[in-house]
C-alpha positions in Angstrom: 2.8 -8.1 15.6 -0.3 -10.0 14.4 -1.0 -11.5 11.0 -4.3 -12.0 9.3 -5.0 -15.7 9.2 -4.8 -17.4 5.7 -8.3 -17.4 4.3 -9.9 -15.2 7.0 -7.7 -12.2 6.2 -9.0 -10.3 9.2 -7.4 -8.2 11.9 -9.1 -7.5 15.2 -7.6 -4.6 17.1 -8.6 -1.3 18.9 -7.8 1.1 16.0 -9.7 4.1 17.4 -8.5 4.0 21.0 -11.9 3.3 22.6 -10.6 0.1 24.3 -13.0 -2.0 22.2 -12.0 -4.4 19.4 -12.5 -3.1 15.9 -12.2 -5.2 12.7 -10.2 -4.6 9.5 -10.4 -7.3 6.8 -10.2 -8.3 3.2 -13.6 -9.6 2.0 -14.6 -10.4 -1.6 -11.4 -8.6 -2.9 -12.2 -5.4 -1.0 -10.8 -3.9 2.2 -13.4 -3.1 4.9 -13.4 -2.0 8.5 -15.9 -1.5 11.3 -15.2 0.6 14.4 -17.1 0.1 17.6 -17.0 3.8 18.2 -19.0 4.3 15.0 -21.6 1.6 15.8 -19.7 -1.1 13.8 -20.9 0.5 10.5 -18.9 -1.2 7.8 -16.8 1.0 5.5 -15.7 -0.8 2.3 -13.1 0.1 -0.3 -13.9 0.3 -4.0 -11.7 -2.7 -4.7 -9.8 -3.5 -7.8 -7.6 -5.8 -9.7 -4.2 -4.9 -8.3 -3.0 -8.2 -6.9 -2.8 -12.0 -7.4 -2.3 -12.7 -3.7 -3.1 -10.5 -0.7 -2.8 -10.6 3.0 -2.9 -8.3 6.0 -0.3 -7.6 8.7 -0.5 -5.4 11.8 2.6 -3.5 13.0 1.8 -1.3 16.0 -1.4 0.4 15.0 -0.7 0.3 11.2 -2.4 -2.3 9.0 -0.2 -3.3 6.1 -2.0 -4.6 3.1 0.4 -6.8 1.0 -0.4 -7.3 -2.7 1.8 -9.8 -4.5 2.1 -10.3 -8.2 4.3 -12.6 -10.3 7.1 -10.1 -10.7 6.1 -7.3 -8.3 4.7 -6.5 -4.9 3.0 -3.5 -3.3 2.3 -2.7 0.3 -0.2 -0.2 1.4 -0.1 1.1 5.0 -3.3 2.2 6.7 -3.9 3.9 10.1 -6.8 5.4 12.0 -6.8 9.2 11.8 -8.6 10.7 14.8 -9.1 14.0 13.1 -10.9 12.4 10.2 -12.5 9.7 12.3 -11.6 7.2 9.5 -8.8 4.8 8.5 -6.6 6.4 5.8 -3.8 5.3 3.6 -0.5 6.6 5.0 2.1 4.9 2.9 2.8 3.0 -0.3 5.8 0.7 -1.1 6.4 -0.8 -4.5 8.9 -3.5 -5.5 9.4 -4.4 -9.1 11.5 -7.3 -10.3 11.6 -6.1 -13.9 11.8 -8.4 -16.9 14.1 -11.4 -17.4 17.2 -9.2 -17.3 15.8 -7.1 -14.4 15.2 -4.1 -16.6 12.8 -1.9 -14.6 13.6 -3.6 -11.3 13.7 -1.4 -8.2 12.0 -0.2 -5.0 10.1 2.9 -4.1 8.5 4.2 -0.9 6.0 7.1 -0.7 5.0 8.5 2.7 1.5 10.0 2.3 1.7 11.8 5.6 4.9 13.8 4.8 5.0 13.6 1.0 8.5 12.0 1.1 9.1 9.8 -1.9 12.3 7.7 -2.2 13.2 5.2 -5.0 16.0 3.2 -6.5 15.4 1.9 -10.0 17.5 -0.1 -12.4 17.6 -0.4 -16.1 19.3 -2.7 -18.6 21.8 -0.9 -20.8 21.7 -2.6 -24.2 25.0 -1.2 -25.4 26.9 -2.3 -22.2 24.9 -5.5 -21.8 24.5 -4.9 -18.1 22.0 -3.8 -15.4 22.6 -0.2 -14.4 21.4 1.4 -11.2 19.7 4.7 -11.9 20.5 7.6 -9.5 18.5 7.3 -6.3 15.4 9.5 -6.1 14.5 11.5 -3.0 11.7 14.0 -3.6 8.8 15.7 -1.9 5.4 15.4 -3.6 2.0 16.8 -2.4 0.3 13.8 -0.8 -3.4 13.4 -1.2 -5.6 12.0 1.6 -7.0 8.6 0.6 -9.5 6.9 3.0 -10.3 3.2 2.8 -13.6 4.1 1.2 -11.7 5.7 -1.7 -9.2 2.9 -2.1 -9.3 1.1 -5.5 -7.8 1.1 -8.9 -7.9 4.9 -9.3 -5.8 5.4 -6.1 -3.4 2.6 -7.1 -3.0 4.1 -10.6 -2.3 7.6 -9.1 0.4 6.1 -6.9 1.9 4.2 -9.9 2.1 7.6 -11.7 4.5 8.9 -9.1 6.7 5.9 -9.8 6.3 6.3 -13.5 8.0 9.8 -13.3 11.2 8.1 -12.3 11.4 4.9 -14.4 12.6 4.5 -18.0 
């Protein structure tokens, strides 16, 4: 496992299997990558305002983009797709801490390769005065293909809409 260094926020790894080092990084609030097999042409995301603090992590051949807010965090998982010859978004995890009584707290995970969506949300029952776990969610949704070049506020909003279907 490798982590992007604080400040640099860059991962150097052979993503496309050509035995040459490629680069994936956060630069000026946007994700970008350059593959040696494509002449090191830089592909850049649209960017957006979806995090207070961000960093990258590499697990196997998957880049995990961590986005941390005051009361929430998101992780976006990217991997090289040989068929598309591009790095695409393959997964999204959302953790919400809710308000002061944890109303709206929970976790979700959406696999954009299989369409599998799983979530466990909580809500505060005013009458009982306690936090209640909503029934777990396990559904299949059609998963769109999002490439790094497409990634930005619109993609994040579309992923949030899947969660919004299952929260009060």
